[in-house]
Each structure stands twice: as structure tokens, then as C-alpha cells.
All heavy atoms as an XYZ file, in Angstrom:
708
protein
N      57.678    181.828     67.669
C      57.735    180.447     68.106
C      59.187    179.989     68.088
O      59.902    180.193     67.115
C      56.865    179.610     67.167
C      56.631    178.229     67.619
S      55.421    178.248     68.922
C      55.542    176.593     69.463
N      59.608    179.374     69.142
C      60.986    178.897     69.260
C      61.162    177.646     68.382
O      60.301    176.775     68.355
C      61.330    178.618     70.740
C      62.803    178.325     70.910
C      60.497    177.531     71.303
C      63.251    178.299     72.367
N      62.269    177.599     67.656
C      62.508    176.459     66.770
C      63.003    175.256     67.563
O      63.476    175.383     68.692
C      63.552    176.803     65.698
O      64.787    177.081     66.346
C      63.121    177.992     64.859
N      62.890    174.101     66.957
C      63.312    172.852     67.596
C      64.814    172.877     67.906
O      65.254    172.389     68.946
C      62.966    171.691     66.664
C      62.972    170.347     67.301
C      62.456    169.300     66.333
C      62.258    167.983     67.015
N      61.715    166.967     66.116
N      65.591    173.455     67.001
C      67.032    173.519     67.177
C      67.405    174.411     68.358
O      68.254    174.066     69.180
C      67.724    174.026     65.908
C      67.640    173.066     64.746
C      66.294    173.115     64.017
O      65.599    174.145     64.100
O      65.935    172.105     63.395
N      66.750    175.589     68.441
C      67.036    176.512     69.538
C      66.637    175.909     70.884
O      67.332    176.083     71.876
C      66.291    177.837     69.345
C      66.992    178.825     68.485
C      66.295    180.155     68.572
C      67.188    181.245     68.066
N      66.580    182.566     68.246
N      65.517    175.203     70.897
C      65.070    174.567     72.131
C      66.054    173.478     72.546
O      66.398    173.349     73.726
C      63.675    173.979     71.954
C      63.062    173.473     73.226
C      61.622    173.049     73.013
C      60.998    172.575     74.300
N      59.591    172.208     74.140
N      66.545    172.714     71.578
C      67.531    171.680     71.863
C      68.822    172.256     72.427
O      69.418    171.702     73.350
N      69.255    173.381     71.871
C      70.453    174.049     72.367
C      70.246    174.548     73.795
O      71.132    174.437     74.635
C      70.824    175.221     71.461
C      71.346    174.822     70.112
C      71.490    176.009     69.173
O      71.389    177.165     69.649
O      71.700    175.784     67.976
N      69.055    175.113     74.058
C      68.742    175.617     75.396
C      68.724    174.480     76.412
O      69.198    174.637     77.536
C      67.398    176.339     75.384
N      68.195    173.342     76.002
C      68.155    172.181     76.896
C      69.567    171.659     77.146
O      69.953    171.377     78.282
C      67.247    171.074     76.313
C      65.784    171.522     76.350
C      67.422    169.773     77.069
C      64.838    170.625     75.590
N      70.365    171.550     76.091
C      71.717    171.008     76.214
C      72.606    171.898     77.081
O      73.532    171.405     77.740
C      72.336    170.841     74.838
N      72.312    173.199     77.093
C      73.123    174.145     77.841
C      73.157    173.830     79.341
O      74.187    173.952     79.986
C      72.557    175.560     77.626
C      73.569    176.661     77.708
C      72.931    178.027     77.547
C      72.471    178.292     76.138
N      71.967    179.659     75.957
N      72.012    173.422     79.909
C      71.914    173.260     81.362
C      71.382    171.909     81.816
O      71.078    171.731     82.996
C      71.020    174.369     81.931
C      71.611    175.766     81.871
C      70.558    176.806     82.142
C      72.749    175.910     82.842
N      71.256    170.947     80.916
C      70.687    169.652     81.285
C      71.602    168.905     82.243
O      72.818    168.951     82.122
C      70.448    168.819     80.038
N      70.996    168.212     83.199
C      71.758    167.408     84.161
C      72.259    166.123     83.512
O      73.320    165.614     83.844
C      70.888    167.063     85.364
C      70.490    168.275     86.166
C      69.589    167.898     87.311
N      69.139    169.096     88.009
C      68.244    169.081     88.969
N      67.680    167.952     89.348
N      67.894    170.208     89.556
N      71.456    165.571     82.597
C      71.858    164.393     81.822
C      71.214    164.507     80.444
O      70.543    165.489     80.154
C      71.474    163.095     82.538
C      69.995    163.016     82.845
O      69.167    163.324     82.004
N      69.653    162.598     84.059
N      71.413    163.508     79.588
C      70.930    163.596     78.209
C      69.419    163.664     78.076
O      68.894    164.301     77.169
C      71.442    162.411     77.391
C      72.887    162.507     77.061
C      73.292    161.440     76.082
C      74.735    161.654     75.677
N      75.081    160.877     74.511
N      68.697    163.022     79.000
C      67.243    162.969     78.893
C      66.533    164.018     79.749
O      65.315    164.003     79.844
C      66.745    161.581     79.280
C      67.179    160.513     78.307
C      66.567    159.192     78.646
C      66.971    158.152     77.609
N      66.301    156.882     77.851
N      67.283    164.917     80.361
C      66.706    165.902     81.272
C      66.047    167.036     80.492
O      66.719    167.759     79.757
C      67.794    166.467     82.175
C      67.267    167.502     83.142
O      66.065    167.480     83.430
O      68.072    168.322     83.620
N      64.735    167.158     80.626
C      64.017    168.273     79.999
C      63.097    168.984     80.984
O      62.475    169.973     80.629
C      63.171    167.814     78.784
C      64.048    167.355     77.650
C      62.190    166.743     79.185
N      63.039    168.529     82.232
C      62.074    169.096     83.150
C      62.650    169.735     84.389
O      61.919    170.293     85.190
N      63.967    169.706     84.558
C      64.551    170.312     85.751
C      64.361    171.830     85.690
O      64.236    172.410     84.610
C      66.027    169.954     85.860
O      66.747    170.509     84.795
N      64.328    172.491     86.832
C      64.081    173.936     86.850
C      65.080    174.735     86.019
O      64.680    175.687     85.327
C      64.205    174.309     88.332
C      63.979    173.059     89.074
C      64.435    171.947     88.193
N      66.346    174.339     86.053
C      67.325    175.110     85.282
C      67.107    174.975     83.778
O      67.300    175.934     83.021
C      68.760    174.750     85.668
C      69.101    173.296     85.656
C      68.873    172.571     86.965
O      68.126    173.048     87.827
O      69.439    171.489     87.111
N      66.651    173.810     83.315
C      66.348    173.629     81.895
C      65.106    174.433     81.526
O      65.058    175.071     80.471
C      66.168    172.128     81.564
C      65.621    171.944     80.168
C      67.474    171.392     81.713
N      64.101    174.415     82.389
C      62.893    175.204     82.135
C      63.218    176.689     82.043
O      62.692    177.399     81.179
C      61.860    174.957     83.234
C      61.260    173.574     83.196
C      60.225    173.382     84.279
O      59.421    174.265     84.536
N      60.259    172.227     84.922
N      64.110    177.171     82.919
C      64.524    178.581     82.879
C      65.235    178.874     81.570
O      65.004    179.920     80.954
C      65.424    178.912     84.096
C      66.087    180.262     83.930
C      64.612    178.877     85.380
N      66.082    177.965     81.121
C      66.811    178.153     79.875
C      65.862    178.252     78.676
O      66.010    179.125     77.817
C      67.800    177.003     79.689
O      68.508    177.142     78.497
N      64.873    177.364     78.628
C      63.898    177.383     77.530
C      63.081    178.673     77.577
O      62.872    179.321     76.547
C      62.984    176.144     77.601
C      63.778    174.869     77.308
C      61.825    176.269     76.617
C      63.033    173.589     77.615
N      62.631    179.055     78.760
C      61.857    180.288     78.901
C      62.678    181.498     78.482
O      62.150    182.426     77.860
C      61.367    180.466     80.339
C      60.084    179.750     80.695
C      59.830    179.810     82.189
C      58.899    180.347     79.955
N      63.967    181.504     78.801
C      64.827    182.623     78.419
C      64.900    182.756     76.906
O      64.808    183.865     76.363
C      66.234    182.449     79.023
O      66.116    182.388     80.445
C      67.141    183.598     78.645
N      65.031    181.635     76.211
C      65.058    181.672     74.744
C      63.739    182.212     74.189
O      63.729    183.030     73.268
C      65.334    180.276     74.171
C      66.741    179.797     74.385
C      67.772    180.648     73.678
O      67.516    181.123     72.553
O      68.851    180.848     74.264
N      62.623    181.743     74.748
C      61.313    182.213     74.294
C      61.139    183.700     74.583
O      60.614    184.453     73.753
C      60.203    181.413     74.967
C      60.098    179.988     74.463
C      58.973    179.224     75.117
N      57.679    179.834     74.811
C      56.576    179.637     75.538
N      56.607    178.862     76.598
N      55.448    180.203     75.189
N      61.589    184.141     75.754
C      61.468    185.551     76.135
C      62.259    186.428     75.171
O      61.767    187.479     74.729
C      61.933    185.757     77.593
C      60.883    185.190     78.548
C      62.201    187.222     77.892
C      61.331    185.092     79.990
N      63.469    186.013     74.818
C      64.282    186.795     73.884
C      63.598    186.926     72.531
O      63.618    187.993     71.906
C      65.665    186.159     73.736
C      66.562    186.208     74.969
C      67.829    185.403     74.723
C      66.892    187.635     75.335
N      62.988    185.835     72.082
C      62.314    185.843     70.787
C      61.078    186.744     70.794
O      60.856    187.539     69.881
C      61.928    184.416     70.416
C      61.683    184.226     68.945
C      61.632    182.760     68.591
O      62.695    182.117     68.559
O      60.514    182.282     68.335
N      60.269    186.626     71.842
C      59.046    187.435     71.924
C      59.390    188.906     72.157
O      58.681    189.796     71.674
C      58.101    186.894     73.025
C      56.905    187.795     73.223
C      57.637    185.492     72.662
N      60.491    189.177     72.853
C      60.918    190.559     73.076
C      61.200    191.256     71.752
O      60.795    192.401     71.540
C      62.171    190.599     73.969
O      61.849    189.990     75.217
C      62.630    192.011     74.212
N      61.875    190.555     70.862
C      62.140    191.130     69.533
C      60.836    191.403     68.786
O      60.699    192.424     68.112
C      63.041    190.191     68.725
C      64.431    190.072     69.277
C      65.144    191.414     69.374
O      65.079    192.204     68.408
O      65.746    191.672     70.429
N      59.896    190.487     68.893
C      58.604    190.671     68.236
C      57.877    191.895     68.793
O      57.323    192.701     68.033
C      57.737    189.423     68.421
C      56.326    189.601     67.952
N      55.976    189.541     66.618
C      55.180    189.871     68.628
C      54.671    189.763     66.508
N      54.170    189.961     67.718
N      57.893    192.040     70.107
C      57.183    193.153     70.742
C      57.853    194.484     70.396
O      57.168    195.500     70.237
C      57.089    192.940     72.271
C      56.603    194.185     72.978
C      56.161    191.777     72.573
N      59.167    194.493     70.259
C      59.869    195.714     69.853
C      59.438    196.151     68.462
O      59.282    197.343     68.193
C      61.382    195.496     69.875
C      61.969    195.515     71.257
C      63.471    195.305     71.191
C      64.074    195.250     72.572
N      65.520    194.955     72.539
N      59.247    195.188     67.566
C      58.855    195.499     66.193
C      57.365    195.800     66.071
O      56.960    196.562     65.198
C      59.226    194.336     65.274
N      56.537    195.205     66.932
C      55.083    195.360     66.861
C      54.580    195.938     68.183
O      54.098    195.217     69.043
C      54.423    194.010     66.588
C      54.926    193.402     65.317
O      54.543    193.788     64.226
N      55.835    192.439     65.452
N      54.691    197.242     68.335
C      54.404    197.901     69.604
C      52.962    197.759     70.060
O      52.669    197.842     71.240
C      54.778    199.372     69.531
C      56.264    199.603     69.385
C      56.608    201.048     69.479
C      58.072    201.311     69.195
N      58.983    200.714     70.123
N      52.038    197.544     69.159
C      50.619    197.470     69.522
C      50.110    196.036     69.686
O      48.903    195.833     69.807
C      49.764    198.215     68.497
C      50.043    199.694     68.498
N      49.620    200.520     69.509
C      50.739    200.471     67.651
C      50.019    201.758     69.268
N      50.723    201.754     68.136
N      50.994    195.078     69.708
C      50.597    193.687     69.912
C      50.545    193.414     71.420
O      51.476    192.919     72.031
C      51.582    192.742     69.228
C      51.096    191.301     69.225
O      50.067    191.023     69.858
O      51.750    190.467     68.574
N      49.418    193.760     72.006
C      49.282    193.685     73.455
C      49.147    192.253     73.959
O      49.500    191.958     75.096
C      48.105    194.544     73.916
C      48.295    195.995     73.584
C      47.538    196.607     72.611
C      49.272    196.738     74.225
C      47.728    197.942     72.281
C      49.477    198.067     73.911
C      48.705    198.676     72.933
N      48.636    191.346     73.141
C      48.535    189.955     73.557
C      49.935    189.324     73.658
O      50.201    188.544     74.582
C      47.658    189.148     72.598
C      46.192    189.521     72.666
S      45.493    189.398     74.329
C      45.516    187.650     74.579
N      50.808    189.684     72.738
C      52.185    189.183     72.815
C      52.875    189.768     74.046
O      53.629    189.072     74.732
C      52.956    189.543     71.556
N      52.594    191.025     74.337
C      53.178    191.670     75.521
C      52.707    190.972     76.796
O      53.476    190.741     77.717
C      52.797    193.142     75.558
C      53.464    193.935     76.662
C      53.059    195.399     76.602
N      53.275    195.973     75.296
C      54.375    196.643     74.941
N      55.339    196.806     75.797
N      54.499    197.145     73.732
N      51.427    190.604     76.835
C      50.869    189.916     77.994
C      51.521    188.536     78.147
O      51.884    188.124     79.248
C      49.360    189.762     77.845
C      48.709    189.062     79.018
C      47.183    189.046     78.864
N      46.561    188.538     80.061
C      46.284    187.252     80.292
N      46.583    186.343     79.384
N      45.730    186.868     81.413
N      51.671    187.826     77.039
C      52.331    186.532     77.076
C      53.777    186.653     77.545
O      54.276    185.810     78.299
N      54.443    187.717     77.114
C      55.818    187.973     77.527
C      55.891    188.179     79.035
O      56.749    187.602     79.714
C      56.362    189.192     76.787
C      57.763    189.656     77.165
C      58.781    188.583     76.823
C      58.094    190.956     76.452
N      54.970    188.956     79.569
C      54.943    189.206     81.012
C      54.678    187.914     81.794
O      55.254    187.686     82.862
C      53.881    190.245     81.370
C      54.189    191.654     80.900
S      55.639    192.329     81.725
C      56.820    192.367     80.416
N      53.828    187.047     81.254
C      53.563    185.765     81.905
C      54.812    184.887     81.919
O      55.108    184.228     82.916
C      52.419    185.038     81.210
C      51.068    185.648     81.475
C      49.959    184.971     80.688
O      50.192    184.415     79.621
N      48.748    185.042     81.212
N      55.540    184.874     80.804
C      56.762    184.073     80.734
C      57.822    184.603     81.689
O      58.513    183.823     82.350
C      57.308    184.052     79.305
C      56.540    183.148     78.376
S      57.345    182.969     76.785
C      56.755    184.424     75.943
N      57.943    185.921     81.774
C      58.907    186.527     82.699
C      58.540    186.169     84.134
O      59.411    185.825     84.943
C      58.981    188.057     82.501
C      59.762    188.713     83.623
C      59.592    188.388     81.155
N      57.254    186.211     84.459
C      56.798    185.847     85.800
C      57.069    184.390     86.115
O      57.497    184.046     87.221
N      56.846    183.516     85.155
C      57.098    182.086     85.345
C      58.586    181.832     85.572
O      58.979    181.058     86.448
C      56.601    181.292     84.142
C      56.795    179.797     84.265
C      55.943    179.182     85.348
O      54.839    179.637     85.604
N      56.464    178.176     86.002
N      59.424    182.507     84.776
C      60.868    182.350     84.938
C      61.312    182.851     86.310
O      62.142    182.229     86.979
C      61.614    183.099     83.832
C      63.117    182.936     83.926
C      63.838    183.603     82.811
N      63.763    185.045     82.918
C      64.361    185.889     82.083
N      65.049    185.422     81.060
N      64.254    187.178     82.234
N      60.712    183.945     86.745
C      61.033    184.507     88.058
C      60.682    183.520     89.174
O      61.457    183.322     90.121
C      60.279    185.815     88.248
C      60.600    186.550     89.512
C      59.849    187.868     89.568
C      60.106    188.590     90.866
N      59.346    189.840     90.952
N      59.525    182.874     89.057
C      59.108    181.886     90.057
C      60.063    180.698     90.086
O      60.438    180.208     91.150
C      57.696    181.386     89.766
C      56.609    182.364     90.072
C      55.258    181.759     89.711
C      54.177    182.807     89.675
N      52.906    182.250     89.189
N      60.451    180.221     88.906
C      61.371    179.084     88.836
C      62.733    179.440     89.424
O      63.346    178.631     90.134
C      61.533    178.612     87.393
C      60.362    177.830     86.818
C      60.492    177.719     85.307
C      60.268    176.462     87.445
N      63.208    180.655     89.153
C      64.491    181.080     89.705
C      64.416    181.223     91.223
O      65.363    180.881     91.933
C      64.943    182.394     89.065
C      65.493    182.266     87.650
C      65.687    183.642     87.036
C      66.793    181.487     87.634
N      63.291    181.715     91.708
C      63.099    181.852     93.153
C      63.120    180.473     93.818
O      63.741    180.280     94.861
C      61.781    182.567     93.430
C      61.580    182.977     94.855
C      60.302    183.794     94.975
C      60.057    184.219     96.401
N      58.823    184.994     96.527
N      62.450    179.507     93.203
C      62.439    178.131     93.701
C      63.851    177.556     93.714
O      64.285    176.944     94.691
C      61.530    177.262     92.823
C      61.670    175.785     93.082
C      61.013    175.187     94.148
C      62.469    174.992     92.273
C      61.153    173.824     94.398
C      62.621    173.641     92.519
C      61.954    173.058     93.577
O      62.099    171.727     93.832
N      64.575    177.769     92.630
C      65.930    177.242     92.515
C      66.850    177.892     93.546
O      67.676    177.210     94.168
C      66.447    177.492     91.100
C      67.579    176.658     90.579
C      67.268    175.182     90.696
C      67.859    177.009     89.140
N      66.687    179.187     93.753
C      67.503    179.907     94.735
C      67.255    179.370     96.146
O      68.180    179.193     96.935
C      67.184    181.396     94.681
C      67.991    182.243     95.642
C      67.630    183.709     95.572
O      66.505    184.044     95.126
O      68.471    184.525     95.973
N      66.002    179.091     96.448
C      65.637    178.618     97.783
C      66.135    177.195     98.040
O      66.586    176.890     99.140
C      64.114    178.682     97.932
C      63.603    178.322     99.320
C      62.110    178.557     99.423
C      61.370    177.532     98.596
N      59.922    177.584     98.756
N      66.074    176.324     97.032
C      66.377    174.911     97.237
C      67.803    174.491     96.904
O      68.306    173.533     97.490
C      65.400    174.043     96.442
C      64.013    174.124     97.028
O      63.845    174.167     98.229
N      63.025    174.176     96.159
N      68.442    175.162     95.948
C      69.802    174.781     95.553
C      70.539    176.024     95.060
O      70.573    176.319     93.862
C      69.733    173.704     94.466
C      71.084    173.086     94.181
O      72.070    173.474     94.838
O      71.142    172.209     93.306
N      71.146    176.737     96.000
C      71.735    178.040     95.684
C      72.888    177.943     94.693
O      73.043    178.808     93.830
C      72.176    178.753     96.965
C      72.553    180.180     96.744
C      71.581    181.123     96.464
C      73.874    180.575     96.781
C      71.916    182.442     96.240
C      74.224    181.894     96.557
C      73.241    182.836     96.292
N      73.696    176.902     94.791
C      74.833    176.758     93.879
C      74.369    176.580     92.434
O      74.922    177.178     91.514
C      75.719    175.585     94.310
C      76.411    175.797     95.629
C      77.282    177.046     95.642
O      77.997    177.279     94.641
O      77.250    177.784     96.639
N      73.344    175.773     92.234
C      72.784    175.578     90.888
C      72.166    176.871     90.387
O      72.284    177.204     89.205
C      71.731    174.457     90.910
O      72.318    173.287     91.462
C      71.243    174.144     89.508
N      71.520    177.599     91.288
C      70.933    178.898     90.939
C      72.004    179.849     90.423
O      71.836    180.474     89.369
C      70.231    179.490     92.163
C      69.894    180.953     92.041
C      68.792    181.366     91.296
C      70.672    181.922     92.653
C      68.474    182.706     91.171
C      70.366    183.257     92.535
C      69.278    183.652     91.802
O      68.973    184.978     91.680
N      73.115    179.959     91.149
C      74.193    180.861     90.734
C      74.761    180.446     89.377
O      75.023    181.291     88.522
C      75.309    180.893     91.781
C      74.946    181.669     93.017
C      76.123    182.002     93.921
C      77.118    180.916     94.085
N      78.158    181.209     95.093
N      74.936    179.143     89.180
C      75.484    178.647     87.916
C      74.522    178.924     86.762
O      74.951    179.325     85.670
C      75.768    177.153     88.026
N      73.225    178.745     87.011
C      72.214    178.981     85.978
C      72.185    180.442     85.569
O      72.191    180.779     84.375
C      70.823    178.541     86.480
O      70.873    177.167     86.826
C      69.764    178.769     85.424
N      72.174    181.337     86.540
C      72.135    182.775     86.264
C      73.396    183.200     85.510
O      73.326    183.992     84.567
C      71.966    183.567     87.588
C      72.190    185.053     87.364
C      70.586    183.329     88.171
N      74.528    182.655     85.895
C      75.780    182.997     85.227
C      75.801    182.498     83.783
O      76.199    183.238     82.874
C      76.959    182.407     86.004
N      75.365    181.254     83.550
C      75.379    180.695     82.193
C      74.436    181.427     81.258
O      74.725    181.604     80.081
C      75.013    179.217     82.226
C      76.190    178.311     82.388
C      75.804    176.870     82.112
C      77.009    175.989     82.229
N      76.680    174.588     82.038
N      73.271    181.847     81.777
C      72.282    182.505     80.924
C      72.495    184.018     80.840
O      71.854    184.677     80.032
C      70.877    182.192     81.433
C      70.460    180.727     81.363
C      69.092    180.543     81.981
C      70.470    180.230     79.937
N      73.350    184.548     81.698
C      73.636    185.984     81.669
C      72.460    186.821     82.172
O      72.204    187.910     81.668
N      71.754    186.320     83.180
C      70.623    187.041     83.735
C      71.090    187.981     84.844
O      72.108    187.719     85.494
C      69.583    186.063     84.303
C      69.008    185.056     83.314
C      68.098    184.098     84.050
C      68.251    185.765     82.222
N      70.355    189.055     85.062
C      70.688    189.982     86.143
C      70.039    189.492     87.422
O      68.825    189.415     87.516
C      70.156    191.388     85.848
C      70.811    192.054     84.662
C      70.226    193.421     84.460
N      68.812    193.303     84.128
C      67.917    194.264     84.271
N      68.266    195.427     84.716
N      66.657    194.060     83.953
N      70.827    189.141     88.386
C      70.320    188.767     89.714
C      71.407    188.969     90.714
O      72.539    188.690     90.499
C      69.846    187.302     89.740
C      68.460    187.105     89.251
C      67.466    187.605     90.259
C      66.061    187.425     89.750
N      65.052    187.684     90.651
């Protein structure tokens, strides 16, 4: 489970303004933090298939959000991928 502090940092990293928590780039940032955390869990617990399934769902959701961002605002997409260090 992602901590409140980590979520706040993820939001602050890409927020458009102080109250922004729902823009696609912020959602991608939060999902990235959650994915990193669950990835570590899955590495340690190889037989936790429900966590693996949840991880795959989060990766798919992040992929959809990035695709949307790429289609609608390419400059923001490039900045988001660069800030989060994602391969694209």
C-alpha cells in the first residue's frame, strides 16, 4: 500500500496546480509509485498471483493513460515520461 507521503510526493511531482489530483499526468505518477511498490512485493513473493494480477491491471491502466496523453497533448506526454523515467 502506498503511503500518504509517497502519494503526496507523486502528486507534487507533476501537478498542474496545488489542488490538481486528477489530471492524467498525476494519475500516471501515482500509478508508477504503486507499480514500483507492488513490483518489489511480487519479486519477494513469487507465488502471490493476485498481486501479480493487480500489478498487470495497474500497468495496463497506466498504459491507457499514457496513450491518451500522447494523443491529446504530446508535449505534456514527453515531459511526463521524462520526469518519471519511463521507457517510451
